[in-house]
C-alpha positions as YAML, in Angstrom:
chain: A
units: angstrom
residues:
- id: 1
  name: MET
  ca: [-9.10, -2.47, 13.14]
- id: 2
  name: ARG
  ca: [-11.55, -1.40, 15.85]
- id: 3
  name: ARG
  ca: [-11.71, -4.99, 17.09]
- id: 4
  name: TYR
  ca: [-7.94, -5.14, 17.51]
- id: 5
  name: LEU
  ca: [-7.77, -1.75, 19.23]
- id: 6
  name: THR
  ca: [-10.38, -2.99, 21.71]
- id: 7
  name: LEU
  ca: [-8.42, -6.18, 22.25]
- id: 8
  name: PHE
  ca: [-5.18, -4.25, 22.79]
- id: 9
  name: SER
  ca: [-6.92, -2.02, 25.34]
- id: 10
  name: LEU
  ca: [-7.98, -5.17, 27.19]
- id: 11
  name: PHE
  ca: [-4.35, -6.36, 27.19]
- id: 12
  name: ALA
  ca: [-3.25, -2.99, 28.59]
- id: 13
  name: ARG
  ca: [-5.98, -2.99, 31.25]
- id: 14
  name: ASN
  ca: [-5.07, -6.49, 32.37]
- id: 15
  name: SER
  ca: [-1.39, -5.57, 32.51]
- id: 16
  name: LEU
  ca: [-2.22, -2.45, 34.53]
- id: 17
  name: GLN
  ca: [-4.17, -4.51, 37.05]
- id: 18
  name: LEU
  ca: [-1.20, -6.84, 37.42]
- id: 19
  name: ALA
  ca: [1.19, -3.92, 37.83]
- id: 20
  name: LEU
  ca: [-0.94, -2.31, 40.55]
- id: 21
  name: GLU
  ca: [-0.88, -5.54, 42.52]
- id: 22
  name: TYR
  ca: [2.85, -5.01, 43.05]
- id: 23
  name: ARG
  ca: [3.13, -1.32, 43.89]
- id: 24
  name: ALA
  ca: [6.55, -1.71, 45.47]
- id: 25
  name: ASP
  ca: [7.84, -2.95, 42.11]
- id: 26
  name: PHE
  ca: [6.34, 0.10, 40.42]
- id: 27
  name: VAL
  ca: [8.10, 2.43, 42.88]
- id: 28
  name: THR
  ca: [11.34, 0.50, 42.28]
- id: 29
  name: ALA
  ca: [10.87, 0.96, 38.53]
- id: 30
  name: CYS
  ca: [10.57, 4.71, 39.08]
- id: 31
  name: PHE
  ca: [13.87, 4.76, 40.96]
- id: 32
  name: GLN
  ca: [15.51, 2.66, 38.24]
- id: 33
  name: SER
  ca: [14.31, 5.07, 35.55]
- id: 34
  name: SER
  ca: [15.72, 7.98, 37.52]
- id: 35
  name: PHE
  ca: [19.05, 6.18, 37.90]
- id: 36
  name: TRP
  ca: [19.34, 5.38, 34.19]
- id: 37
  name: LEU
  ca: [18.33, 8.95, 33.35]
- id: 38
  name: ILE
  ca: [21.19, 10.28, 35.46]
- id: 39
  name: TRP
  ca: [23.52, 7.68, 33.95]
- id: 40
  name: GLY
  ca: [22.51, 8.60, 30.41]
- id: 41
  name: ILE
  ca: [22.94, 12.33, 31.01]
- id: 42
  name: ALA
  ca: [26.29, 11.72, 32.74]
- id: 43
  name: GLY
  ca: [27.52, 9.77, 29.71]
- id: 44
  name: THR
  ca: [26.50, 12.62, 27.43]
- id: 45
  name: LEU
  ca: [28.10, 15.25, 29.67]
- id: 46
  name: VAL
  ca: [31.43, 13.44, 29.44]
- id: 47
  name: PHE
  ca: [31.63, 14.37, 25.76]
- id: 48
  name: TYR
  ca: [30.48, 17.95, 26.27]
- id: 49
  name: ARG
  ca: [33.11, 18.48, 28.95]
- id: 50
  name: PHE
  ca: [35.72, 18.60, 26.19]
- id: 51
  name: THR
  ca: [33.73, 20.07, 23.31]
- id: 52
  name: GLY
  ca: [30.83, 22.44, 22.73]
- id: 53
  name: THR
  ca: [29.10, 20.23, 20.19]
- id: 54
  name: LEU
  ca: [28.82, 16.52, 19.42]
- id: 55
  name: GLY
  ca: [28.24, 15.78, 15.76]
- id: 56
  name: GLY
  ca: [26.98, 19.34, 15.37]
- id: 57
  name: TRP
  ca: [24.54, 19.02, 18.29]
- id: 58
  name: THR
  ca: [24.73, 21.24, 21.37]
- id: 59
  name: LEU
  ca: [24.06, 19.82, 24.84]
- id: 60
  name: PRO
  ca: [20.40, 20.98, 25.04]
- id: 61
  name: GLN
  ca: [19.78, 19.47, 21.60]
- id: 62
  name: ALA
  ca: [21.47, 16.21, 22.56]
- id: 63
  name: LEU
  ca: [19.19, 15.97, 25.62]
- id: 64
  name: LEU
  ca: [16.28, 15.52, 23.21]
- id: 65
  name: VAL
  ca: [18.06, 12.50, 21.75]
- id: 66
  name: VAL
  ca: [18.65, 11.07, 25.23]
- id: 67
  name: GLY
  ca: [14.97, 11.58, 26.06]
- id: 68
  name: LEU
  ca: [13.87, 9.75, 22.90]
- id: 69
  name: PHE
  ca: [16.33, 6.98, 23.70]
- id: 70
  name: ARG
  ca: [14.61, 6.53, 27.08]
- id: 71
  name: ILE
  ca: [11.14, 6.52, 25.48]
- id: 72
  name: PHE
  ca: [11.97, 3.81, 22.97]
- id: 73
  name: GLU
  ca: [13.85, 1.82, 25.57]
- id: 74
  name: GLY
  ca: [10.55, 1.85, 27.45]
- id: 75
  name: VAL
  ca: [8.79, 0.62, 24.29]
- id: 76
  name: ILE
  ca: [11.31, -2.20, 23.87]
- id: 77
  name: ASP
  ca: [11.27, -3.27, 27.53]
- id: 78
  name: GLY
  ca: [7.54, -2.76, 27.90]
- id: 79
  name: VAL
  ca: [6.27, -4.44, 24.74]
- id: 80
  name: MET
  ca: [9.02, -6.29, 22.86]
- id: 81
  name: ARG
  ca: [10.95, -8.15, 25.54]
- id: 82
  name: PRO
  ca: [8.01, -9.66, 27.48]
- id: 83
  name: ASN
  ca: [6.50, -11.08, 24.31]
- id: 84
  name: ILE
  ca: [9.81, -12.33, 22.91]
- id: 85
  name: THR
  ca: [10.23, -14.47, 26.02]
- id: 86
  name: ARG
  ca: [6.70, -15.82, 25.68]
- id: 87
  name: ILE
  ca: [6.94, -16.56, 21.96]
- id: 88
  name: VAL
  ca: [10.19, -18.50, 22.44]
- id: 89
  name: GLU
  ca: [8.50, -20.51, 25.20]
- id: 90
  name: TYR
  ca: [5.48, -21.19, 23.00]
- id: 91
  name: ILE
  ca: [7.73, -22.52, 20.23]
- id: 92
  name: GLN
  ca: [9.93, -24.59, 22.54]
- id: 93
  name: LYS
  ca: [6.99, -26.23, 24.31]
- id: 94
  name: GLY
  ca: [4.74, -26.49, 21.28]
- id: 95
  name: THR
  ca: [2.05, -24.43, 23.01]
- id: 96
  name: LEU
  ca: [1.75, -21.86, 20.25]
- id: 97
  name: ASP
  ca: [-1.30, -23.98, 19.33]
- id: 98
  name: PHE
  ca: [-3.35, -22.07, 21.90]
- id: 99
  name: ILE
  ca: [-2.54, -18.81, 20.09]
- id: 100
  name: LEU
  ca: [-3.20, -20.23, 16.63]
- id: 101
  name: LEU
  ca: [-6.60, -21.56, 17.65]
- id: 102
  name: LYS
  ca: [-7.87, -18.16, 18.81]
- id: 103
  name: PRO
  ca: [-10.10, -16.25, 16.34]
- id: 104
  name: VAL
  ca: [-7.63, -13.36, 16.01]
- id: 105
  name: ASP
  ca: [-4.45, -12.77, 14.08]
- id: 106
  name: SER
  ca: [-1.73, -14.98, 15.60]
- id: 107
  name: GLN
  ca: [1.07, -12.41, 15.20]
- id: 108
  name: PHE
  ca: [-0.99, -9.74, 16.92]
- id: 109
  name: MET
  ca: [-1.91, -12.07, 19.77]
- id: 110
  name: ALA
  ca: [1.58, -13.46, 20.27]
- id: 111
  name: SER
  ca: [3.51, -10.19, 20.00]
- id: 112
  name: LEU
  ca: [1.27, -7.77, 21.92]
- id: 113
  name: ARG
  ca: [-0.42, -9.93, 24.54]
- id: 114
  name: GLN
  ca: [2.01, -9.19, 27.39]
- id: 115
  name: LEU
  ca: [2.75, -5.58, 28.40]
- id: 116
  name: ASN
  ca: [5.20, -4.56, 31.10]
- id: 117
  name: LEU
  ca: [3.73, -1.32, 32.44]
- id: 118
  name: MET
  ca: [6.60, -1.03, 34.93]
- id: 119
  name: THR
  ca: [8.33, 0.86, 32.12]
- id: 120
  name: LEU
  ca: [5.82, 3.74, 32.21]
- id: 121
  name: PRO
  ca: [8.29, 5.90, 34.19]
- id: 122
  name: ASP
  ca: [10.64, 5.66, 31.18]
- id: 123
  name: PHE
  ca: [8.07, 7.51, 29.08]
- id: 124
  name: VAL
  ca: [7.53, 10.19, 31.72]
- id: 125
  name: VAL
  ca: [11.26, 10.69, 32.18]
- id: 126
  name: GLY
  ca: [11.87, 10.69, 28.43]
- id: 127
  name: PHE
  ca: [9.27, 13.33, 27.60]
- id: 128
  name: ALA
  ca: [10.36, 15.41, 30.62]
- id: 129
  name: LEU
  ca: [13.92, 15.38, 29.32]
- id: 130
  name: ILE
  ca: [12.73, 16.44, 25.86]
- id: 131
  name: GLY
  ca: [10.81, 19.33, 27.43]
- id: 132
  name: TYR
  ca: [13.86, 20.33, 29.47]
- id: 133
  name: GLY
  ca: [16.10, 20.28, 26.40]
- id: 134
  name: LEU
  ca: [13.65, 22.47, 24.47]
- id: 135
  name: TRP
  ca: [13.48, 24.86, 27.43]
- id: 136
  name: LEU
  ca: [17.27, 25.16, 27.54]
- id: 137
  name: GLU
  ca: [17.23, 25.71, 23.78]
- id: 138
  name: ARG
  ca: [14.56, 28.42, 24.25]
- id: 139
  name: LEU
  ca: [12.55, 26.74, 21.50]
- id: 140
  name: LEU
  ca: [8.80, 26.17, 21.21]
- id: 141
  name: PRO
  ca: [8.07, 23.82, 18.28]
- id: 142
  name: GLY
  ca: [5.28, 24.93, 15.95]
- id: 143
  name: PRO
  ca: [2.36, 22.83, 14.68]
- id: 144
  name: VAL
  ca: [4.28, 21.58, 11.64]
- id: 145
  name: ALA
  ca: [7.25, 20.50, 13.77]
- id: 146
  name: LEU
  ca: [4.95, 18.71, 16.22]
- id: 147
  name: LEU
  ca: [3.05, 16.96, 13.43]
- id: 148
  name: THR
  ca: [6.33, 15.85, 11.87]
- id: 149
  name: PHE
  ca: [7.51, 14.64, 15.26]
- id: 150
  name: VAL
  ca: [4.34, 12.56, 15.76]
- id: 151
  name: LEU
  ca: [4.66, 11.02, 12.27]
- id: 152
  name: LEU
  ca: [8.29, 10.09, 12.90]
- id: 153
  name: MET
  ca: [7.48, 8.68, 16.34]
- id: 154
  name: ALA
  ca: [4.74, 6.48, 14.87]
- id: 155
  name: SER
  ca: [7.09, 5.32, 12.10]
- id: 156
  name: ALA
  ca: [9.85, 4.67, 14.65]
- id: 157
  name: ALA
  ca: [7.51, 2.58, 16.82]
- id: 158
  name: LEU
  ca: [6.64, 0.41, 13.80]
- id: 159
  name: ILE
  ca: [10.32, 0.12, 12.87]
- id: 160
  name: ALA
  ca: [11.23, -0.96, 16.41]
- id: 161
  name: TYR
  ca: [8.39, -3.48, 16.49]
- id: 162
  name: SER
  ca: [9.32, -4.89, 13.08]
- id: 163
  name: LEU
  ca: [13.02, -5.27, 13.92]
- id: 164
  name: TRP
  ca: [12.26, -7.15, 17.14]
- id: 165
  name: MET
  ca: [9.61, -9.32, 15.49]
- id: 166
  name: LEU
  ca: [11.95, -10.24, 12.65]
- id: 167
  name: LEU
  ca: [14.46, -11.27, 15.30]
- id: 168
  name: THR
  ca: [11.87, -13.15, 17.37]
- id: 169
  name: THR
  ca: [10.51, -15.07, 14.39]
- id: 170
  name: THR
  ca: [13.93, -16.67, 13.83]
- id: 171
  name: ALA
  ca: [13.18, -18.68, 17.00]
- id: 172
  name: PHE
  ca: [11.14, -21.06, 14.84]
- id: 173
  name: TRP
  ca: [14.48, -22.35, 13.54]
- id: 174
  name: LEU
  ca: [17.12, -21.16, 16.05]
- id: 175
  name: VAL
  ca: [14.95, -21.78, 19.14]
- id: 176
  name: ARG
  ca: [17.28, -19.85, 21.46]
- id: 177
  name: ILE
  ca: [17.77, -16.24, 20.37]
- id: 178
  name: GLU
  ca: [18.90, -14.58, 23.61]
- id: 179
  name: ASN
  ca: [22.40, -13.86, 22.32]
- id: 180
  name: ILE
  ca: [21.09, -12.28, 19.13]
- id: 181
  name: ALA
  ca: [18.72, -10.13, 21.19]
- id: 182
  name: GLU
  ca: [21.65, -8.91, 23.26]
- id: 183
  name: VAL
  ca: [23.50, -7.90, 20.11]
- id: 184
  name: LEU
  ca: [20.50, -5.84, 18.97]
- id: 185
  name: THR
  ca: [20.29, -4.27, 22.43]
- id: 186
  name: ALA
  ca: [23.98, -3.33, 22.27]
- id: 187
  name: ILE
  ca: [23.45, -1.72, 18.86]
- id: 188
  name: TYR
  ca: [20.47, 0.22, 20.21]
- id: 189
  name: GLU
  ca: [22.74, 1.73, 22.88]
- id: 190
  name: THR
  ca: [24.27, 3.88, 20.14]
- id: 191
  name: GLY
  ca: [20.91, 5.65, 19.92]
- id: 192
  name: ARG
  ca: [21.66, 7.70, 23.02]
- id: 193
  name: TYR
  ca: [23.96, 9.86, 20.86]
- id: 194
  name: PRO
  ca: [23.14, 11.83, 17.68]
- id: 195
  name: VAL
  ca: [23.86, 9.69, 14.63]
- id: 196
  name: THR
  ca: [26.02, 12.48, 13.17]
- id: 197
  name: ALA
  ca: [28.51, 11.86, 15.98]
- id: 198
  name: PHE
  ca: [29.62, 8.63, 14.28]
- id: 199
  name: GLY
  ca: [31.74, 8.01, 11.20]
- id: 200
  name: THR
  ca: [30.20, 7.79, 7.75]
- id: 201
  name: GLY
  ca: [30.14, 3.98, 7.61]
- id: 202
  name: LEU
  ca: [28.51, 3.51, 11.00]
- id: 203
  name: ARG
  ca: [26.14, 6.38, 10.28]
- id: 204
  name: ILE
  ca: [24.87, 4.57, 7.18]
- id: 205
  name: VAL
  ca: [24.42, 1.35, 9.16]
- id: 206
  name: LEU
  ca: [22.48, 3.11, 11.93]
- id: 207
  name: THR
  ca: [20.27, 4.84, 9.37]
- id: 208
  name: PHE
  ca: [19.50, 2.21, 6.74]
- id: 209
  name: VAL
  ca: [20.63, -1.21, 8.03]
- id: 210
  name: VAL
  ca: [19.64, -1.10, 11.71]
- id: 211
  name: PRO
  ca: [17.66, 2.18, 11.59]
- id: 212
  name: ILE
  ca: [18.26, 3.40, 15.14]
- id: 213
  name: ALA
  ca: [18.55, 7.00, 13.88]
- id: 214
  name: PHE
  ca: [14.83, 7.00, 13.02]
- id: 215
  name: MET
  ca: [14.00, 6.36, 16.70]
- id: 216
  name: THR
  ca: [16.14, 9.05, 18.33]
- id: 217
  name: THR
  ca: [18.07, 11.47, 16.11]
- id: 218
  name: PHE
  ca: [15.49, 12.20, 13.42]
- id: 219
  name: PRO
  ca: [12.46, 12.83, 15.72]
- id: 220
  name: ALA
  ca: [14.69, 15.17, 17.76]
- id: 221
  name: ALA
  ca: [15.76, 16.97, 14.58]
- id: 222
  name: ALA
  ca: [12.07, 17.35, 13.66]
- id: 223
  name: LEU
  ca: [11.38, 19.20, 16.92]
- id: 224
  name: LEU
  ca: [14.44, 21.39, 16.36]
- id: 225
  name: GLY
  ca: [13.39, 22.18, 12.79]
- id: 226
  name: THR
  ca: [16.63, 20.80, 11.31]
- id: 227
  name: LEU
  ca: [15.33, 17.56, 9.79]
- id: 228
  name: ASP
  ca: [16.15, 16.89, 6.16]
- id: 229
  name: ALA
  ca: [12.75, 16.51, 4.44]
- id: 230
  name: VAL
  ca: [13.90, 13.35, 2.66]
- id: 231
  name: TYR
  ca: [13.82, 11.42, 5.95]
- id: 232
  name: LEU
  ca: [10.21, 12.43, 6.46]
- id: 233
  name: VAL
  ca: [9.44, 10.47, 3.29]
- id: 234
  name: ILE
  ca: [11.82, 7.58, 4.02]
- id: 235
  name: ALA
  ca: [10.55, 6.98, 7.59]
- id: 236
  name: PRO
  ca: [6.96, 5.84, 6.78]
- id: 237
  name: LEU
  ca: [8.16, 3.95, 3.70]
- id: 238
  name: MET
  ca: [10.74, 2.07, 5.76]
- id: 239
  name: ALA
  ca: [8.21, 1.40, 8.53]
- id: 240
  name: GLY
  ca: [5.67, 0.04, 6.06]
- id: 241
  name: THR
  ca: [8.23, -2.10, 4.23]
- id: 242
  name: LEU
  ca: [9.58, -3.61, 7.46]
- id: 243
  name: LEU
  ca: [6.06, -4.29, 8.74]
- id: 244
  name: LEU
  ca: [5.13, -6.11, 5.53]
- id: 245
  name: ALA
  ca: [8.38, -8.08, 5.73]
- id: 246
  name: THR
  ca: [7.54, -9.00, 9.31]
- id: 247
  name: ARG
  ca: [4.10, -10.28, 8.28]
- id: 248
  name: ALA
  ca: [5.52, -12.34, 5.42]
- id: 249
  name: PHE
  ca: [8.30, -13.79, 7.58]
- id: 250
  name: TRP
  ca: [5.86, -14.72, 10.38]
- id: 251
  name: ARG
  ca: [3.54, -16.54, 7.96]
- id: 252
  name: HIS
  ca: [6.48, -18.36, 6.42]
- id: 253
  name: ALA
  ca: [7.73, -19.36, 9.89]
- id: 254
  name: LEU
  ca: [4.36, -20.80, 10.88]
- id: 255
  name: ARG
  ca: [4.72, -23.33, 8.09]
- id: 256
  name: SER
  ca: [7.84, -24.61, 9.85]
- id: 257
  name: TYR
  ca: [6.18, -24.84, 13.26]
- id: 258
  name: THR
  ca: [5.73, -28.27, 14.83]
- id: 259
  name: SER
  ca: [2.93, -28.09, 17.38]
- id: 260
  name: ALA
  ca: [2.49, -30.14, 20.53]
- id: 261
  name: SER
  ca: [-0.27, -32.12, 18.83]
- id: 262
  name: SER
  ca: [1.79, -32.97, 15.72]
...
């Protein structure tokens, strides 16, 4: 584990060096994050112009959901997307050999090697929006709420990683998966609103089929002290199950891989 943490820190350091070489791009990314923040809040305000609550959530509470949506969008754009593009290229060109020959786990190397640190403003903006929502709510979460929030955030990060890796691994057979990725992105857009704002059928889908609710609604509910305790149990179990499924699917896919040398 320590070896892989060290290796990941090297990936992050290398990505940071590359990001600092293009400071104008970093400034542009900051402006883009600000724009999408305003856009996301504006979309939420449209609903609250006609009603005081949305799925039982007040505006300050919904701002926490929007903030978490921005954070995990940063995770997706900063970690998932860059590596999806690379993995598809490796498979298409048969150059995944260079990953398989390295003395580290191939899934780890292929899925976490490239980091887009231009998305760092998304994290800053997201946490700032969470803080602002809590301030409007006049709420200071206690230690238990914060610990629950951290556990759910960790579980949500593993869930997001697993979903995207399961999608990416299908490239061993489908080769081009851009359209499928866009569908998953479109589904993730629902995460900017509390899951209780949707009908029962869609709510079940967003909780147990494509578990977007675990990335936005449930961590926000943990901070607000309104989370149903059952989801605190389900979240790590779902994250662990999806991660194991990802590992098994990746190993199965490697058996179907035709390298450049074969």
